[in-house]
N, C-alpha and C positions, 0 to 999 in steps of 0.2 A: 615153278613157284618162285625161284630166285628172280626170274624176269619180272614177275608181278611185284615183288618187293622192291626191286630197283626202279620200278616205274612209279612207286609211291611218291617220291619227291616231285615227279612231273605232275601228279594229281594235285599236290600242294600248290604248284604254280597256277594250275587251272582254276583253283578255288580262291586264289588271292584277290582277284578283282571283286568277286561277290562279297567276300569277307570285308574287304576294305570299304566297299560302299555301305555295307550295313553298319560297321562300327565307326568308320571315319578315321581309323587309326592304322598305323603300320602293323602288318601281320608278320609274326616270326614263328619259327618252329616251336612246338609246345615246350620243349626244354629251355629254349632261350626266352620265351615269353614269361615263364615262371621264374627265371633267373636272368634278368636283363643285364646284370652286372658282369655276366660272362663276356659281354662284348667289349669290356675294357681291355686296353693293351696289357699283355702279359698273361692273360687268362688262357686256359687250354680249351679248345673246341674240337669236336669230332664229326666227321662225315662218315656214314656207313651204309652199306648195301648188304642184303641177304640176311641170314640168321633166322629165317622163318621155315615153315614146313612142319611135317609131322615130328613132334618132339624136338623141334629146333635143329633138325639134322642138316638143313641147308647151310653151307659154309657162309661165314660172315666176313666181308671185306671192309676195310676201313682206312681212314687216314686221320691223324691227329696233328694239330699244330697250335702254335701260340698266336694269339690275336695281336696283330701289329696296328691295325686301324679298322674302325667300322665307320661307314658313312651311309647316309640315306640318299637315294637317287630316285627322282620322279621319272616314271616311264609311261609311255602310251602303248598299251598292249593291243596288237592287231590280231585278227583271226588267224589260226594255224592253217597252213596249206593242207590240202587233202592228203598229200603224201605223208605228212607228219603223223597222221592218225594210223598209218599202217606200221606194223613192226619193222624195224630196220633190218635190211638184208645183209649189211656189211658194217664194219667199223666206220667206214667213211660216211655211210648214210646216217649212222647214229650221231657222228660228229656234226654233220650238216644240220640235223634236227636240233641238236643241243644249241647250236649257234643261233637258232631262231627263237630260243626260249627267253623269257616266257611268252606265251601267246594264248589266245582265247580259243577254247574248244568249239564254241558255237559257230557254225558256218554262217557267214553273212552278218555277224554281230558287229555293232558299231565299236570303234576303238574305245578303250576304257583306260583312264589314268589311274595309276596306283603308285605306291612308293615301295621300293625294295631296300632292304638292308644288305649292303655289300660289305663283306668282311675280308680284309687282306690278312692272310695268315703266313707264318713261317713254318714250313713242314718239319715235323720232328720224327714221326714214325708212321708206318703204313703196312698194310697187308693187302695185296691185290691178286686177283685170279690170273692164271697163266694159260688155262685151257682155251683152245681156239673157240669152243662153243660159247665162252663168256664174252667174246668180242662185241656182241650186239646186245648184251644184257644190262650194262650199266656204265657209269662214268669211270670206274676204276678198272684198269686192265693192263697187265704186264708193266707194272711200275710206272703207270701214267694216270693222271687225272685228266680225262678227256685227251687232248693232244699234248698236254704238258707233262714232260718227264718229272718224276718225283725224285728228289734228292734231298738229303738232310740240309736244311737251311734255305731251300728253294722257297720262293714266295708264290702264293696263289690267291686269286680273288674268287670268293665263293659266295653265293646268295645265302644270307642268314637263315632263310627258310629251310635250308638243307642241313644246317648244323645243329648240334646239341652240345651241352657241356660234357667234358671228358668224364668218364665213369658212369654215364647214363646210357641206356640202350636206345 
């Protein structure tokens, strides 16, 4: 179930082009869309994985940071490779797949233009899994966000579709 929850942000990426085409506007995570002021410098944002399952028993992993800058970037999304659709077998294959994000799930689909909100944050706090089984389940693992080590004051750039305001699930 943790794997399924950690894949939810990937599904958000896959739906971005369709949503952007329908609305003609930039799509953000629900928490940020309801409170766009959160993208202002100095505000606290959170990325999280897990926390689902029977009675919420799956552990929740997260990182919080202060917004330093938010910018919009136009991107042309290409179809995902067939390998992308398979579950990653190692941390390295997960990192390769994430490097290709976002992409379109439909095979043979024409490239689609969309706009992403990229948020640069200063890391403040985090909780990551250390179990080897978690290596292929999400972006957070052993005090890293993908391949970037987490340290207080370190800077990360994260897609705004993955973030929510601090204090919101």
